[in-house]
ChimeraX commands (.cxc) that place a marker at each C-alpha (Angstrom):
marker #1 position -7.71,-37.91,112.25 radius 0.5
marker #1 position -8.33,-34.17,112.62 radius 0.5
marker #1 position -11.70,-32.59,112.06 radius 0.5
marker #1 position -11.71,-30.35,108.92 radius 0.5
marker #1 position -13.97,-27.86,110.70 radius 0.5
marker #1 position -11.46,-27.52,113.56 radius 0.5
marker #1 position -8.65,-27.06,111.07 radius 0.5
marker #1 position -10.59,-24.37,109.26 radius 0.5
marker #1 position -11.32,-22.59,112.53 radius 0.5
marker #1 position -7.63,-22.74,113.50 radius 0.5
marker #1 position -6.67,-21.21,110.15 radius 0.5
marker #1 position -9.20,-18.39,110.57 radius 0.5
marker #1 position -8.02,-17.62,114.09 radius 0.5
marker #1 position -4.43,-17.71,112.91 radius 0.5
marker #1 position -5.25,-15.27,110.10 radius 0.5
marker #1 position -7.07,-12.90,112.45 radius 0.5
marker #1 position -4.20,-13.07,114.88 radius 0.5
marker #1 position -1.81,-12.27,112.05 radius 0.5
marker #1 position -3.88,-9.26,111.01 radius 0.5
marker #1 position -4.04,-7.95,114.59 radius 0.5
marker #1 position -0.32,-8.39,114.99 radius 0.5
marker #1 position 0.28,-6.56,111.74 radius 0.5
marker #1 position -2.16,-3.82,112.80 radius 0.5
marker #1 position -0.16,-3.29,116.01 radius 0.5
marker #1 position 2.99,-3.07,113.97 radius 0.5
marker #1 position 1.44,-0.73,111.44 radius 0.5
marker #1 position -0.76,1.34,113.74 radius 0.5
marker #1 position 1.05,4.48,112.70 radius 0.5
marker #1 position 0.55,3.92,108.95 radius 0.5
marker #1 position -3.13,3.27,109.59 radius 0.5
marker #1 position -3.40,6.50,111.53 radius 0.5
marker #1 position -1.58,8.37,108.78 radius 0.5
marker #1 position -3.94,6.92,106.14 radius 0.5
marker #1 position -6.94,7.95,108.22 radius 0.5
marker #1 position -5.51,11.45,108.66 radius 0.5
marker #1 position -4.91,11.73,104.92 radius 0.5
marker #1 position -8.50,10.66,104.30 radius 0.5
marker #1 position -9.75,13.25,106.79 radius 0.5
marker #1 position -7.69,15.95,105.09 radius 0.5
marker #1 position -9.12,14.99,101.71 radius 0.5
marker #1 position -12.61,15.10,103.23 radius 0.5
marker #1 position -12.03,18.57,104.68 radius 0.5
marker #1 position -10.67,19.76,101.34 radius 0.5
marker #1 position -13.67,18.34,99.49 radius 0.5
marker #1 position -16.15,19.74,101.99 radius 0.5
marker #1 position -14.84,23.28,101.51 radius 0.5
marker #1 position -14.08,23.20,97.78 radius 0.5
marker #1 position -17.04,21.33,96.28 radius 0.5
marker #1 position -19.86,23.55,94.97 radius 0.5
marker #1 position -22.37,24.37,97.68 radius 0.5
marker #1 position -26.07,23.80,97.21 radius 0.5
marker #1 position -28.98,25.14,99.22 radius 0.5
marker #1 position -32.50,23.76,99.20 radius 0.5
marker #1 position -35.75,25.70,99.40 radius 0.5
marker #1 position -39.08,23.92,99.80 radius 0.5
marker #1 position -42.70,24.87,99.17 radius 0.5
marker #1 position -46.10,23.24,98.95 radius 0.5
marker #1 position -49.34,24.17,97.25 radius 0.5
marker #1 position -52.79,22.87,96.45 radius 0.5
marker #1 position -54.38,23.34,93.02 radius 0.5
marker #1 position -57.87,24.82,92.95 radius 0.5
marker #1 position -60.31,22.03,93.56 radius 0.5
marker #1 position -62.77,20.84,90.98 radius 0.5
marker #1 position -65.80,23.11,91.08 radius 0.5
marker #1 position -69.23,22.95,89.55 radius 0.5
marker #1 position -69.83,24.42,86.16 radius 0.5
marker #1 position -69.88,28.16,85.76 radius 0.5
marker #1 position -73.63,27.86,85.71 radius 0.5
marker #1 position -73.48,27.49,89.46 radius 0.5
marker #1 position -75.85,24.60,90.20 radius 0.5
marker #1 position -76.31,20.99,89.28 radius 0.5
marker #1 position -79.50,21.64,87.34 radius 0.5
marker #1 position -77.83,24.11,85.05 radius 0.5
marker #1 position -74.79,21.90,84.72 radius 0.5
marker #1 position -77.03,19.03,83.68 radius 0.5
marker #1 position -78.73,21.24,81.13 radius 0.5
marker #1 position -75.38,22.37,79.74 radius 0.5
marker #1 position -74.17,18.78,79.45 radius 0.5
marker #1 position -77.34,17.87,77.55 radius 0.5
marker #1 position -76.62,20.72,75.18 radius 0.5
marker #1 position -73.03,19.58,74.74 radius 0.5
marker #1 position -71.30,22.21,76.88 radius 0.5
marker #1 position -68.42,21.23,79.13 radius 0.5
marker #1 position -67.97,22.52,82.64 radius 0.5
marker #1 position -65.16,24.90,83.32 radius 0.5
marker #1 position -64.56,23.61,86.79 radius 0.5
marker #1 position -62.95,20.25,87.17 radius 0.5
marker #1 position -59.53,20.95,85.59 radius 0.5
marker #1 position -56.38,18.93,85.98 radius 0.5
marker #1 position -55.90,17.04,89.24 radius 0.5
marker #1 position -53.08,17.25,91.78 radius 0.5
marker #1 position -51.09,14.46,90.10 radius 0.5
marker #1 position -51.02,16.54,86.93 radius 0.5
marker #1 position -49.44,19.45,88.79 radius 0.5
marker #1 position -46.98,17.16,90.57 radius 0.5
marker #1 position -45.79,15.95,87.16 radius 0.5
marker #1 position -45.86,19.49,85.80 radius 0.5
marker #1 position -43.28,20.71,88.34 radius 0.5
marker #1 position -40.45,18.81,86.63 radius 0.5
marker #1 position -41.81,19.10,83.10 radius 0.5
marker #1 position -40.10,20.99,80.30 radius 0.5
marker #1 position -42.82,23.63,80.47 radius 0.5
marker #1 position -41.36,24.68,83.81 radius 0.5
marker #1 position -37.68,23.84,83.44 radius 0.5
marker #1 position -37.24,25.41,79.99 radius 0.5
marker #1 position -38.81,28.64,81.17 radius 0.5
marker #1 position -36.59,28.74,84.24 radius 0.5
marker #1 position -33.58,27.92,82.05 radius 0.5
marker #1 position -34.00,31.29,80.33 radius 0.5
marker #1 position -34.05,33.30,83.55 radius 0.5
marker #1 position -31.26,34.98,85.55 radius 0.5
marker #1 position -30.53,34.58,89.24 radius 0.5
marker #1 position -28.19,35.99,91.92 radius 0.5
marker #1 position -24.64,34.68,91.65 radius 0.5
marker #1 position -21.60,36.17,93.35 radius 0.5
marker #1 position -21.96,39.93,93.41 radius 0.5
marker #1 position -24.45,40.21,90.58 radius 0.5
marker #1 position -27.14,38.60,88.44 radius 0.5
marker #1 position -26.23,35.96,85.89 radius 0.5
marker #1 position -28.17,33.73,83.49 radius 0.5
marker #1 position -28.74,30.38,85.12 radius 0.5
marker #1 position -27.01,28.67,82.20 radius 0.5
marker #1 position -23.88,30.63,83.08 radius 0.5
marker #1 position -24.21,29.67,86.75 radius 0.5
marker #1 position -24.43,25.99,85.84 radius 0.5
marker #1 position -21.41,26.18,83.56 radius 0.5
marker #1 position -23.23,26.03,80.23 radius 0.5
marker #1 position -22.53,29.62,79.24 radius 0.5
marker #1 position -20.21,28.59,76.41 radius 0.5
marker #1 position -22.96,26.57,74.70 radius 0.5
marker #1 position -25.29,28.13,72.19 radius 0.5
marker #1 position -28.95,27.93,71.29 radius 0.5
marker #1 position -31.01,24.83,71.90 radius 0.5
marker #1 position -28.12,22.82,73.31 radius 0.5
marker #1 position -27.58,25.37,76.05 radius 0.5
marker #1 position -31.29,25.46,76.83 radius 0.5
marker #1 position -31.62,21.67,76.97 radius 0.5
marker #1 position -28.57,21.18,79.21 radius 0.5
marker #1 position -29.76,23.87,81.63 radius 0.5
marker #1 position -33.32,22.52,81.71 radius 0.5
marker #1 position -32.04,18.99,82.39 radius 0.5
marker #1 position -29.89,20.29,85.25 radius 0.5
marker #1 position -32.90,22.09,86.71 radius 0.5
marker #1 position -35.05,18.97,86.44 radius 0.5
marker #1 position -32.48,17.01,88.47 radius 0.5
marker #1 position -32.46,19.70,91.16 radius 0.5
marker #1 position -36.24,19.43,91.65 radius 0.5
marker #1 position -37.85,16.88,93.97 radius 0.5
marker #1 position -41.63,16.49,94.12 radius 0.5
marker #1 position -44.01,14.63,96.42 radius 0.5
marker #1 position -47.79,14.38,96.46 radius 0.5
marker #1 position -50.18,13.72,99.32 radius 0.5
marker #1 position -52.98,11.83,97.57 radius 0.5
marker #1 position -55.31,12.20,100.56 radius 0.5
marker #1 position -55.17,16.00,100.73 radius 0.5
marker #1 position -54.08,16.82,97.19 radius 0.5
marker #1 position -51.17,18.92,98.46 radius 0.5
marker #1 position -48.11,19.00,96.20 radius 0.5
marker #1 position -44.74,19.62,97.89 radius 0.5
marker #1 position -41.48,20.26,96.07 radius 0.5
marker #1 position -37.92,21.28,96.82 radius 0.5
marker #1 position -35.32,22.84,94.57 radius 0.5
marker #1 position -31.56,23.24,94.96 radius 0.5
marker #1 position -29.65,26.40,94.15 radius 0.5
marker #1 position -26.04,27.52,94.34 radius 0.5
marker #1 position -26.94,30.17,96.93 radius 0.5
marker #1 position -29.77,30.65,99.45 radius 0.5
marker #1 position -31.18,33.52,97.38 radius 0.5
marker #1 position -31.07,31.47,94.19 radius 0.5
marker #1 position -32.81,28.51,95.84 radius 0.5
marker #1 position -35.66,30.67,97.11 radius 0.5
marker #1 position -36.05,32.51,93.80 radius 0.5
marker #1 position -36.13,29.19,91.94 radius 0.5
marker #1 position -38.92,27.94,94.19 radius 0.5
marker #1 position -40.82,31.22,93.76 radius 0.5
marker #1 position -40.34,30.97,90.00 radius 0.5
marker #1 position -41.68,27.41,89.91 radius 0.5
marker #1 position -44.86,28.56,91.66 radius 0.5
marker #1 position -45.16,31.53,89.28 radius 0.5
marker #1 position -44.79,29.35,86.18 radius 0.5
marker #1 position -47.30,26.81,87.50 radius 0.5
marker #1 position -49.78,29.56,88.29 radius 0.5
marker #1 position -49.37,31.19,84.85 radius 0.5
marker #1 position -49.88,27.81,83.21 radius 0.5
marker #1 position -52.97,27.15,85.33 radius 0.5
marker #1 position -54.44,30.55,84.44 radius 0.5
marker #1 position -53.70,29.92,80.78 radius 0.5
marker #1 position -55.53,26.58,80.90 radius 0.5
marker #1 position -58.49,28.13,82.68 radius 0.5
marker #1 position -58.72,31.04,80.26 radius 0.5
marker #1 position -58.36,28.78,77.23 radius 0.5
marker #1 position -61.14,26.54,78.53 radius 0.5
marker #1 position -63.31,29.57,79.25 radius 0.5
marker #1 position -62.68,30.93,75.75 radius 0.5
marker #1 position -63.89,27.69,74.20 radius 0.5
marker #1 position -66.88,27.69,76.55 radius 0.5
marker #1 position -67.75,31.28,75.64 radius 0.5
marker #1 position -67.62,30.57,71.91 radius 0.5
marker #1 position -69.84,27.53,72.31 radius 0.5
marker #1 position -72.38,29.19,74.58 radius 0.5
marker #1 position -72.50,32.34,72.44 radius 0.5
marker #1 position -73.58,30.24,69.47 radius 0.5
marker #1 position -76.09,28.38,71.64 radius 0.5
marker #1 position -77.47,31.66,73.00 radius 0.5
marker #1 position -78.26,32.81,69.45 radius 0.5
marker #1 position -80.02,29.52,68.70 radius 0.5
marker #1 position -81.92,29.65,71.99 radius 0.5
marker #1 position -83.00,33.24,71.28 radius 0.5
marker #1 position -84.38,32.21,67.90 radius 0.5
marker #1 position -86.19,29.23,69.47 radius 0.5
marker #1 position -87.71,31.48,72.12 radius 0.5
marker #1 position -88.84,33.98,69.50 radius 0.5
marker #1 position -90.48,31.24,67.45 radius 0.5
marker #1 position -92.25,29.83,70.53 radius 0.5
marker #1 position -93.50,33.28,71.53 radius 0.5
marker #1 position -94.70,34.01,68.00 radius 0.5
marker #1 position -96.55,30.68,67.91 radius 0.5
marker #1 position -98.26,31.44,71.24 radius 0.5
marker #1 position -99.18,34.95,70.14 radius 0.5
marker #1 position -100.62,33.68,66.87 radius 0.5
marker #1 position -102.68,31.04,68.69 radius 0.5
marker #1 position -104.08,33.64,71.10 radius 0.5
marker #1 position -104.99,35.94,68.20 radius 0.5
marker #1 position -106.91,33.15,66.48 radius 0.5
marker #1 position -108.69,31.99,69.63 radius 0.5
marker #1 position -109.32,35.11,71.71 radius 0.5
marker #1 position -112.89,34.16,72.66 radius 0.5
marker #1 position -112.69,30.36,72.52 radius 0.5
marker #1 position -112.83,28.66,75.92 radius 0.5
marker #1 position -113.21,25.00,74.99 radius 0.5
marker #1 position -111.10,22.43,76.93 radius 0.5
marker #1 position -109.32,21.38,73.77 radius 0.5
marker #1 position -108.19,24.92,73.01 radius 0.5
marker #1 position -107.07,25.41,76.61 radius 0.5
marker #1 position -104.89,22.31,76.39 radius 0.5
marker #1 position -103.42,23.60,73.14 radius 0.5
marker #1 position -102.75,27.01,74.72 radius 0.5
marker #1 position -100.99,25.33,77.67 radius 0.5
marker #1 position -98.80,23.41,75.24 radius 0.5
marker #1 position -97.69,26.60,73.51 radius 0.5
marker #1 position -97.10,28.26,76.88 radius 0.5
marker #1 position -94.91,25.38,78.08 radius 0.5
marker #1 position -92.83,25.65,74.93 radius 0.5
marker #1 position -92.30,29.34,75.65 radius 0.5
marker #1 position -91.37,28.65,79.29 radius 0.5
marker #1 position -88.83,25.94,78.36 radius 0.5
marker #1 position -87.30,28.06,75.61 radius 0.5
marker #1 position -87.09,31.03,77.98 radius 0.5
marker #1 position -85.37,28.96,80.69 radius 0.5
marker #1 position -82.81,27.56,78.25 radius 0.5
marker #1 position -82.11,31.01,76.85 radius 0.5
marker #1 position -81.59,32.60,80.27 radius 0.5
marker #1 position -79.37,29.78,81.49 radius 0.5
marker #1 position -77.18,29.82,78.40 radius 0.5
marker #1 position -76.93,33.59,78.50 radius 0.5
marker #1 position -75.79,33.46,82.13 radius 0.5
marker #1 position -73.24,30.79,81.26 radius 0.5
marker #1 position -71.90,32.88,78.37 radius 0.5
marker #1 position -71.46,35.89,80.66 radius 0.5
marker #1 position -69.68,33.80,83.29 radius 0.5
marker #1 position -67.37,32.33,80.65 radius 0.5
marker #1 position -66.56,35.81,79.37 radius 0.5
marker #1 position -65.58,36.87,82.89 radius 0.5
marker #1 position -63.54,33.70,83.42 radius 0.5
marker #1 position -61.71,34.30,80.14 radius 0.5
marker #1 position -60.16,37.52,81.45 radius 0.5
marker #1 position -59.75,36.41,85.06 radius 0.5
marker #1 position -56.08,36.35,86.09 radius 0.5
marker #1 position -56.30,35.76,89.83 radius 0.5
marker #1 position -53.99,33.06,91.29 radius 0.5
marker #1 position -55.34,29.55,90.85 radius 0.5
marker #1 position -52.97,27.81,93.29 radius 0.5
marker #1 position -53.27,27.93,97.06 radius 0.5
marker #1 position -49.75,28.15,98.50 radius 0.5
marker #1 position -49.63,26.15,101.73 radius 0.5
marker #1 position -45.96,26.64,102.61 radius 0.5
marker #1 position -44.25,29.53,100.78 radius 0.5
marker #1 position -40.57,29.18,99.87 radius 0.5
marker #1 position -38.19,30.29,102.61 radius 0.5
marker #1 position -34.59,31.42,102.48 radius 0.5
marker #1 position -32.49,28.37,103.49 radius 0.5
marker #1 position -30.05,29.05,106.30 radius 0.5
marker #1 position -27.93,25.91,105.88 radius 0.5
marker #1 position -26.43,24.29,102.84 radius 0.5
marker #1 position -27.96,20.98,101.85 radius 0.5
marker #1 position -24.86,19.65,100.07 radius 0.5
marker #1 position -22.14,18.78,100.72 radius 0.5
marker #1 position -22.65,17.83,104.36 radius 0.5
marker #1 position -19.26,18.79,105.75 radius 0.5
marker #1 position -19.38,16.57,108.82 radius 0.5
marker #1 position -20.46,13.47,106.91 radius 0.5
marker #1 position -17.94,14.18,104.14 radius 0.5
marker #1 position -15.03,14.33,106.61 radius 0.5
marker #1 position -16.20,11.21,108.47 radius 0.5
marker #1 position -16.70,9.26,105.23 radius 0.5
marker #1 position -13.28,10.28,103.89 radius 0.5
marker #1 position -11.59,9.32,107.18 radius 0.5
marker #1 position -13.24,5.90,107.19 radius 0.5
marker #1 position -12.37,5.44,103.53 radius 0.5
marker #1 position -8.69,6.14,104.22 radius 0.5
marker #1 position -8.67,3.72,107.14 radius 0.5
marker #1 position -10.51,1.05,105.11 radius 0.5
marker #1 position -8.12,1.31,102.17 radius 0.5
marker #1 position -5.14,0.94,104.50 radius 0.5
marker #1 position -6.78,-1.97,106.33 radius 0.5
marker #1 position -7.54,-3.79,103.08 radius 0.5
marker #1 position -3.99,-3.32,101.91 radius 0.5
marker #1 position -2.74,-4.60,105.25 radius 0.5
marker #1 position -5.03,-7.63,105.01 radius 0.5
marker #1 position -3.75,-8.44,101.53 radius 0.5
marker #1 position -0.08,-8.16,102.49 radius 0.5
marker #1 position -0.68,-10.11,105.73 radius 0.5
marker #1 position -2.31,-12.97,103.80 radius 0.5
marker #1 position 0.53,-13.06,101.32 radius 0.5
marker #1 position 3.09,-13.19,104.11 radius 0.5
marker #1 position 1.44,-16.23,105.78 radius 0.5
marker #1 position -0.75,-16.81,108.84 radius 0.5
marker #1 position 2.00,-16.78,111.43 radius 0.5
marker #1 position 0.81,-14.64,114.36 radius 0.5
marker #1 position 4.08,-12.87,114.85 radius 0.5
marker #1 position 4.83,-12.26,111.22 radius 0.5
marker #1 position 5.09,-8.60,110.30 radius 0.5
marker #1 position 3.23,-7.73,107.13 radius 0.5
marker #1 position 4.84,-5.45,104.62 radius 0.5
marker #1 position 2.84,-2.21,104.32 radius 0.5
marker link #1:1,2 radius 0.2
marker link #1:2,3 radius 0.2
marker link #1:3,4 radius 0.2
marker link #1:4,5 radius 0.2
marker link #1:5,6 radius 0.2
marker link #1:6,7 radius 0.2
marker link #1:7,8 radius 0.2
marker link #1:8,9 radius 0.2
marker link #1:9,10 radius 0.2
marker link #1:10,11 radius 0.2
marker link #1:11,12 radius 0.2
marker link #1:12,13 radius 0.2
marker link #1:13,14 radius 0.2
marker link #1:14,15 radius 0.2
marker link #1:15,16 radius 0.2
marker link #1:16,17 radius 0.2
marker link #1:17,18 radius 0.2
marker link #1:18,19 radius 0.2
marker link #1:19,20 radius 0.2
marker link #1:20,21 radius 0.2
marker link #1:21,22 radius 0.2
marker link #1:22,23 radius 0.2
marker link #1:23,24 radius 0.2
marker link #1:24,25 radius 0.2
marker link #1:25,26 radius 0.2
marker link #1:26,27 radius 0.2
marker link #1:27,28 radius 0.2
marker link #1:28,29 radius 0.2
marker link #1:29,30 radius 0.2
marker link #1:30,31 radius 0.2
marker link #1:31,32 radius 0.2
marker link #1:32,33 radius 0.2
marker link #1:33,34 radius 0.2
marker link #1:34,35 radius 0.2
marker link #1:35,36 radius 0.2
marker link #1:36,37 radius 0.2
marker link #1:37,38 radius 0.2
marker link #1:38,39 radius 0.2
marker link #1:39,40 radius 0.2
marker link #1:40,41 radius 0.2
marker link #1:41,42 radius 0.2
marker link #1:42,43 radius 0.2
marker link #1:43,44 radius 0.2
marker link #1:44,45 radius 0.2
marker link #1:45,46 radius 0.2
marker link #1:46,47 radius 0.2
marker link #1:47,48 radius 0.2
marker link #1:48,49 radius 0.2
marker link #1:49,50 radius 0.2
marker link #1:50,51 radius 0.2
marker link #1:51,52 radius 0.2
marker link #1:52,53 radius 0.2
marker link #1:53,54 radius 0.2
marker link #1:54,55 radius 0.2
marker link #1:55,56 radius 0.2
marker link #1:56,57 radius 0.2
marker link #1:57,58 radius 0.2
marker link #1:58,59 radius 0.2
marker link #1:59,60 radius 0.2
marker link #1:60,61 radius 0.2
marker link #1:61,62 radius 0.2
marker link #1:62,63 radius 0.2
marker link #1:63,64 radius 0.2
marker link #1:64,65 radius 0.2
marker link #1:65,66 radius 0.2
marker link #1:66,67 radius 0.2
marker link #1:67,68 radius 0.2
marker link #1:68,69 radius 0.2
marker link #1:69,70 radius 0.2
marker link #1:70,71 radius 0.2
marker link #1:71,72 radius 0.2
marker link #1:72,73 radius 0.2
marker link #1:73,74 radius 0.2
marker link #1:74,75 radius 0.2
marker link #1:75,76 radius 0.2
marker link #1:76,77 radius 0.2
marker link #1:77,78 radius 0.2
marker link #1:78,79 radius 0.2
marker link #1:79,80 radius 0.2
marker link #1:80,81 radius 0.2
marker link #1:81,82 radius 0.2
marker link #1:82,83 radius 0.2
marker link #1:83,84 radius 0.2
marker link #1:84,85 radius 0.2
marker link #1:85,86 radius 0.2
marker link #1:86,87 radius 0.2
marker link #1:87,88 radius 0.2
marker link #1:88,89 radius 0.2
marker link #1:89,90 radius 0.2
marker link #1:90,91 radius 0.2
marker link #1:91,92 radius 0.2
marker link #1:92,93 radius 0.2
marker link #1:93,94 radius 0.2
marker link #1:94,95 radius 0.2
marker link #1:95,96 radius 0.2
marker link #1:96,97 radius 0.2
marker link #1:97,98 radius 0.2
marker link #1:98,99 radius 0.2
marker link #1:99,100 radius 0.2
marker link #1:100,101 radius 0.2
marker link #1:101,102 radius 0.2
marker link #1:102,103 radius 0.2
marker link #1:103,104 radius 0.2
marker link #1:104,105 radius 0.2
marker link #1:105,106 radius 0.2
marker link #1:106,107 radius 0.2
marker link #1:107,108 radius 0.2
marker link #1:108,109 radius 0.2
marker link #1:109,110 radius 0.2
marker link #1:110,111 radius 0.2
marker link #1:111,112 radius 0.2
marker link #1:112,113 radius 0.2
marker link #1:113,114 radius 0.2
marker link #1:114,115 radius 0.2
marker link #1:115,116 radius 0.2
marker link #1:116,117 radius 0.2
marker link #1:117,118 radius 0.2
marker link #1:118,119 radius 0.2
marker link #1:119,120 radius 0.2
marker link #1:120,121 radius 0.2
marker link #1:121,122 radius 0.2
marker link #1:122,123 radius 0.2
marker link #1:123,124 radius 0.2
marker link #1:124,125 radius 0.2
marker link #1:125,126 radius 0.2
marker link #1:126,127 radius 0.2
marker link #1:127,128 radius 0.2
marker link #1:128,129 radius 0.2
marker link #1:129,130 radius 0.2
marker link #1:130,131 radius 0.2
marker link #1:131,132 radius 0.2
marker link #1:132,133 radius 0.2
marker link #1:133,134 radius 0.2
marker link #1:134,135 radius 0.2
marker link #1:135,136 radius 0.2
marker link #1:136,137 radius 0.2
marker link #1:137,138 radius 0.2
marker link #1:138,139 radius 0.2
marker link #1:139,140 radius 0.2
marker link #1:140,141 radius 0.2
marker link #1:141,142 radius 0.2
marker link #1:142,143 radius 0.2
marker link #1:143,144 radius 0.2
marker link #1:144,145 radius 0.2
marker link #1:145,146 radius 0.2
marker link #1:146,147 radius 0.2
marker link #1:147,148 radius 0.2
marker link #1:148,149 radius 0.2
marker link #1:149,150 radius 0.2
marker link #1:150,151 radius 0.2
marker link #1:151,152 radius 0.2
marker link #1:152,153 radius 0.2
marker link #1:153,154 radius 0.2
marker link #1:154,155 radius 0.2
marker link #1:155,156 radius 0.2
marker link #1:156,157 radius 0.2
marker link #1:157,158 radius 0.2
marker link #1:158,159 radius 0.2
marker link #1:159,160 radius 0.2
marker link #1:160,161 radius 0.2
marker link #1:161,162 radius 0.2
marker link #1:162,163 radius 0.2
marker link #1:163,164 radius 0.2
marker link #1:164,165 radius 0.2
marker link #1:165,166 radius 0.2
marker link #1:166,167 radius 0.2
marker link #1:167,168 radius 0.2
marker link #1:168,169 radius 0.2
marker link #1:169,170 radius 0.2
marker link #1:170,171 radius 0.2
marker link #1:171,172 radius 0.2
marker link #1:172,173 radius 0.2
marker link #1:173,174 radius 0.2
marker link #1:174,175 radius 0.2
marker link #1:175,176 radius 0.2
marker link #1:176,177 radius 0.2
marker link #1:177,178 radius 0.2
marker link #1:178,179 radius 0.2
marker link #1:179,180 radius 0.2
marker link #1:180,181 radius 0.2
marker link #1:181,182 radius 0.2
marker link #1:182,183 radius 0.2
marker link #1:183,184 radius 0.2
marker link #1:184,185 radius 0.2
marker link #1:185,186 radius 0.2
marker link #1:186,187 radius 0.2
marker link #1:187,188 radius 0.2
marker link #1:188,189 radius 0.2
marker link #1:189,190 radius 0.2
marker link #1:190,191 radius 0.2
marker link #1:191,192 radius 0.2
marker link #1:192,193 radius 0.2
marker link #1:193,194 radius 0.2
marker link #1:194,195 radius 0.2
marker link #1:195,196 radius 0.2
marker link #1:196,197 radius 0.2
marker link #1:197,198 radius 0.2
marker link #1:198,199 radius 0.2
marker link #1:199,200 radius 0.2
marker link #1:200,201 radius 0.2
marker link #1:201,202 radius 0.2
marker link #1:202,203 radius 0.2
marker link #1:203,204 radius 0.2
marker link #1:204,205 radius 0.2
marker link #1:205,206 radius 0.2
marker link #1:206,207 radius 0.2
marker link #1:207,208 radius 0.2
marker link #1:208,209 radius 0.2
marker link #1:209,210 radius 0.2
marker link #1:210,211 radius 0.2
marker link #1:211,212 radius 0.2
marker link #1:212,213 radius 0.2
marker link #1:213,214 radius 0.2
marker link #1:214,215 radius 0.2
marker link #1:215,216 radius 0.2
marker link #1:216,217 radius 0.2
marker link #1:217,218 radius 0.2
marker link #1:218,219 radius 0.2
marker link #1:219,220 radius 0.2
marker link #1:220,221 radius 0.2
marker link #1:221,222 radius 0.2
marker link #1:222,223 radius 0.2
marker link #1:223,224 radius 0.2
marker link #1:224,225 radius 0.2
marker link #1:225,226 radius 0.2
marker link #1:226,227 radius 0.2
marker link #1:227,228 radius 0.2
marker link #1:228,229 radius 0.2
marker link #1:229,230 radius 0.2
marker link #1:230,231 radius 0.2
marker link #1:231,232 radius 0.2
marker link #1:232,233 radius 0.2
marker link #1:233,234 radius 0.2
marker link #1:234,235 radius 0.2
marker link #1:235,236 radius 0.2
marker link #1:236,237 radius 0.2
marker link #1:237,238 radius 0.2
marker link #1:238,239 radius 0.2
marker link #1:239,240 radius 0.2
marker link #1:240,241 radius 0.2
marker link #1:241,242 radius 0.2
marker link #1:242,243 radius 0.2
marker link #1:243,244 radius 0.2
marker link #1:244,245 radius 0.2
marker link #1:245,246 radius 0.2
marker link #1:246,247 radius 0.2
marker link #1:247,248 radius 0.2
marker link #1:248,249 radius 0.2
marker link #1:249,250 radius 0.2
marker link #1:250,251 radius 0.2
marker link #1:251,252 radius 0.2
marker link #1:252,253 radius 0.2
marker link #1:253,254 radius 0.2
marker link #1:254,255 radius 0.2
marker link #1:255,256 radius 0.2
marker link #1:256,257 radius 0.2
marker link #1:257,258 radius 0.2
marker link #1:258,259 radius 0.2
marker link #1:259,260 radius 0.2
marker link #1:260,261 radius 0.2
marker link #1:261,262 radius 0.2
marker link #1:262,263 radius 0.2
marker link #1:263,264 radius 0.2
marker link #1:264,265 radius 0.2
marker link #1:265,266 radius 0.2
marker link #1:266,267 radius 0.2
marker link #1:267,268 radius 0.2
marker link #1:268,269 radius 0.2
marker link #1:269,270 radius 0.2
marker link #1:270,271 radius 0.2
marker link #1:271,272 radius 0.2
marker link #1:272,273 radius 0.2
marker link #1:273,274 radius 0.2
marker link #1:274,275 radius 0.2
marker link #1:275,276 radius 0.2
marker link #1:276,277 radius 0.2
marker link #1:277,278 radius 0.2
marker link #1:278,279 radius 0.2
marker link #1:279,280 radius 0.2
marker link #1:280,281 radius 0.2
marker link #1:281,282 radius 0.2
marker link #1:282,283 radius 0.2
marker link #1:283,284 radius 0.2
marker link #1:284,285 radius 0.2
marker link #1:285,286 radius 0.2
marker link #1:286,287 radius 0.2
marker link #1:287,288 radius 0.2
marker link #1:288,289 radius 0.2
marker link #1:289,290 radius 0.2
marker link #1:290,291 radius 0.2
marker link #1:291,292 radius 0.2
marker link #1:292,293 radius 0.2
marker link #1:293,294 radius 0.2
marker link #1:294,295 radius 0.2
marker link #1:295,296 radius 0.2
marker link #1:296,297 radius 0.2
marker link #1:297,298 radius 0.2
marker link #1:298,299 radius 0.2
marker link #1:299,300 radius 0.2
marker link #1:300,301 radius 0.2
marker link #1:301,302 radius 0.2
marker link #1:302,303 radius 0.2
marker link #1:303,304 radius 0.2
marker link #1:304,305 radius 0.2
marker link #1:305,306 radius 0.2
marker link #1:306,307 radius 0.2
marker link #1:307,308 radius 0.2
marker link #1:308,309 radius 0.2
marker link #1:309,310 radius 0.2
marker link #1:310,311 radius 0.2
marker link #1:311,312 radius 0.2
marker link #1:312,313 radius 0.2
marker link #1:313,314 radius 0.2
marker link #1:314,315 radius 0.2
marker link #1:315,316 radius 0.2
marker link #1:316,317 radius 0.2
marker link #1:317,318 radius 0.2
marker link #1:318,319 radius 0.2
marker link #1:319,320 radius 0.2
marker link #1:320,321 radius 0.2
marker link #1:321,322 radius 0.2
marker link #1:322,323 radius 0.2
marker link #1:323,324 radius 0.2
marker link #1:324,325 radius 0.2
view
């Protein structure tokens, strides 16, 4: 009685032998199929749209103390209800912002180098025939797919890359992303400073009135007790004086904060530190011509081999049997 395992092994060896015999018979068709695949790969490599990638990295301005400039003043402002202007969004916020509609929709309305001139990016991406919001949304979605973002949580550095149809377009896209992010950052900072200025301006007026009342109370007490030197009156005078000192300190601190907020409101200096500026790419990032040709060649050979295997199995496991190709 034969062992089923041995029988199965004999069948497998017979099938492999049949395939090898058929491969020897059909070596030329296999070579032709591989050559056809290589030709298709070459054609695809030189006819598919080319893309170039430009990369850049930046670090948002780090969280800073309040505009008051020291922890004591910041604590005073927080007791009064004021919020610090430093601290802003973190690096993760900016990493998410790179691919947000705030950035992509703004870029979707710009023009970039294409061919021998400048064209709207919607036209470059093939959406020129669309109108209005549909054109804007399609272009913005295409831009979002061309952007890749990474974040180093330890250093807070945000790196991104963007693909363009030409080296110049890729670099300009990366530059534009940084410009939009910086404009947005400045807008946030100025908006926060505007709210801070309005709040502190109102508090400065209140603090000025409080200081005036404290000074008037001290002056009135001194007028009533110019020659009195009793310990009780001295304690009372010290109490009035402390009220004046506290009111004066609050007034000066709030006034300084209001002035700083007013300066911050009109400040338009860059708020992002560019670590690696965008560079002009010298090689296309897609398609990879070498890999495209190799993949197409292997695909042609694989298709032919699979067809050979199927016809060889249908013809039977005889080693010398020639499979129909």
